[in-house]
PASEBA-1860 file (N, C-alpha, C; in nm, 3 decimals):
! residues 69
1> MINNGMPE> 28.431/3.223/-9.006/28.346/3.111/-9.091/28.434/3.000/-9.132 ~ 28.400/2.909/-9.164/28.464/2.774/-9.199/28.462/2.765/-9.333 ~ 28.566/2.695/-9.407/28.581/2.736/-9.552/28.422/2.679/-9.595 ~ 28.384/2.577/-9.552/28.233/2.527/-9.646/28.126/2.639/-9.612 ~ 28.173/2.786/-9.539/28.096/2.907/-9.543/27.962/2.889/-9.437 ~ 28.010/2.775/-9.371/27.910/2.791/-9.220/28.004/2.850/-9.100 ~ 27.905/2.926/-9.051/27.964/2.992/-8.905/28.001/2.945/-8.793 ~ 28.129/2.992/-8.747/28.155/2.914/-8.630/28.139/3.042/-8.518
9> IGDVVIHY> 28.202/2.947/-8.391/28.201/3.029/-8.289/28.290/3.177/-8.274 ~ 28.248/3.309/-8.276/28.335/3.401/-8.233/28.273/3.494/-8.406 ~ 28.209/3.431/-8.482/28.167/3.512/-8.614/28.078/3.625/-8.566 ~ 28.076/3.727/-8.630/27.975/3.852/-8.614/27.887/3.828/-8.721 ~ 27.706/3.834/-8.721/27.664/3.764/-8.798/27.507/3.884/-8.818 ~ 27.443/3.851/-8.893/27.324/3.952/-8.894/27.217/3.837/-8.932 ~ 27.109/3.881/-8.899/26.991/3.767/-8.896/26.915/3.839/-9.080 ~ 26.884/3.741/-9.142/26.829/3.771/-9.241/26.683/3.847/-9.260
17> IDRSNQIT> 26.607/3.794/-9.167/26.481/3.906/-9.150/26.511/4.058/-9.116 ~ 26.620/4.023/-9.035/26.643/4.191/-9.009/26.717/4.287/-9.104 ~ 26.767/4.180/-9.215/26.862/4.238/-9.346/26.749/4.278/-9.409 ~ 26.639/4.194/-9.450/26.555/4.225/-9.530/26.424/4.366/-9.472 ~ 26.441/4.356/-9.343/26.378/4.455/-9.301/26.459/4.615/-9.266 ~ 26.578/4.629/-9.351/26.679/4.733/-9.285/26.682/4.737/-9.199 ~ 26.725/4.666/-9.090/26.756/4.667/-8.969/26.912/4.637/-8.964 ~ 27.002/4.686/-8.873/27.156/4.677/-8.869/27.168/4.625/-8.722
25> CYGTIIEI> 27.179/4.498/-8.678/27.210/4.489/-8.545/27.278/4.343/-8.540 ~ 27.405/4.365/-8.539/27.547/4.275/-8.521/27.524/4.196/-8.397 ~ 27.559/4.082/-8.431/27.525/3.950/-8.306/27.669/3.868/-8.312 ~ 27.732/3.841/-8.223/27.812/3.706/-8.202/27.794/3.589/-8.147 ~ 27.838/3.491/-8.232/27.791/3.317/-8.191/27.925/3.319/-8.099 ~ 27.793/3.255/-7.969/27.894/3.251/-7.859/27.897/3.063/-7.805 ~ 27.753/2.986/-7.930/27.758/2.797/-7.891/27.730/2.784/-8.019 ~ 27.756/2.666/-8.069/27.665/2.617/-8.149/27.654/2.465/-8.156
33> KKDDCFVI> 27.513/2.404/-8.186/27.473/2.264/-8.159/27.387/2.241/-8.282 ~ 27.472/2.164/-8.340/27.413/2.090/-8.465/27.368/2.218/-8.556 ~ 27.278/2.263/-8.621/27.240/2.342/-8.710/27.160/2.470/-8.661 ~ 27.186/2.471/-8.529/27.133/2.609/-8.439/27.301/2.703/-8.346 ~ 27.261/2.810/-8.357/27.359/2.914/-8.314/27.314/2.985/-8.181 ~ 27.378/3.028/-8.095/27.335/3.115/-7.964/27.397/3.219/-8.009 ~ 27.342/3.335/-8.032/27.356/3.456/-8.061/27.355/3.560/-7.957 ~ 27.472/3.663/-7.907/27.434/3.754/-7.832/27.429/3.887/-7.947
41> WSSESLPG> 27.328/3.968/-7.949/27.300/4.067/-7.994/27.338/4.188/-7.970 ~ 27.420/4.279/-8.083/27.473/4.394/-7.983/27.323/4.504/-7.979 ~ 27.270/4.500/-7.874/27.155/4.627/-7.878/27.193/4.648/-7.752 ~ 27.124/4.742/-7.669/27.131/4.758/-7.525/27.094/4.673/-7.434 ~ 26.994/4.586/-7.430/26.972/4.478/-7.360/27.037/4.343/-7.368 ~ 27.162/4.332/-7.471/27.240/4.240/-7.487/27.159/4.109/-7.484 ~ 27.024/4.088/-7.588/26.973/3.975/-7.591/27.023/3.849/-7.623 ~ 27.019/3.733/-7.582/27.069/3.626/-7.621/26.946/3.526/-7.698
49> GWHKMSHL> 26.994/3.427/-7.778/26.894/3.329/-7.823/26.966/3.257/-7.921 ~ 26.908/3.123/-7.963/26.926/3.050/-8.067/26.849/3.053/-8.201 ~ 26.942/3.062/-8.306/26.901/3.067/-8.448/26.974/2.955/-8.510 ~ 26.855/2.957/-8.621/26.903/2.824/-8.698/27.045/2.917/-8.807 ~ 27.160/2.826/-8.848/27.231/2.882/-8.923/27.181/2.949/-9.035 ~ 27.106/2.839/-9.074/27.054/2.936/-9.239/26.995/3.073/-9.209 ~ 26.914/3.096/-9.092/26.914/3.253/-9.096/27.014/3.353/-9.094 ~ 27.141/3.320/-9.042/27.224/3.401/-9.010/27.335/3.445/-9.142
57> KVVSDING> 27.355/3.552/-9.151/27.476/3.581/-9.275/27.608/3.660/-9.182 ~ 27.720/3.549/-9.204/27.818/3.597/-9.163/27.893/3.731/-9.234 ~ 27.933/3.827/-9.131/27.958/3.962/-9.202/28.083/3.966/-9.140 ~ 28.194/3.890/-9.061/28.290/3.931/-9.046/28.342/3.784/-8.937 ~ 28.438/3.731/-8.998/28.496/3.630/-8.921/28.544/3.617/-8.771 ~ 28.567/3.500/-8.719/28.661/3.516/-8.574/28.814/3.615/-8.612 ~ 28.823/3.590/-8.702/29.029/3.664/-8.750/28.974/3.803/-8.799 ~ 28.836/3.892/-8.791/28.815/3.967/-8.848/28.812/4.016/-8.947
65> KVIKK> 28.848/3.895/-9.034/28.800/3.903/-9.189/28.666/3.961/-9.264 ~ 28.644/4.051/-9.338/28.495/4.102/-9.362/28.463/4.035/-9.429 ~ 28.338/3.953/-9.490/28.287/3.862/-9.568/28.185/3.991/-9.632 ~ 28.192/3.947/-9.787/28.130/4.083/-9.831/27.978/4.021/-9.941 ~ 27.962/3.896/-9.911/27.856/3.798/-10.041/27.735/3.850/-9.956
END
């Protein structure tokens, strides 16, 4: 995660909708274009897709630092 709180490539994230529905599915940011992130999710089929940065919460940055907010 960049110092300004924005996610970066390699960060582990969760989606705010999943969090509000008490679903735990982690994803890794693979690509960023403007305010959209391409995320590969850690489920059986490894689905990937584009998501707004504002809809993602970083839980661990690319260096392995756990984010507790």
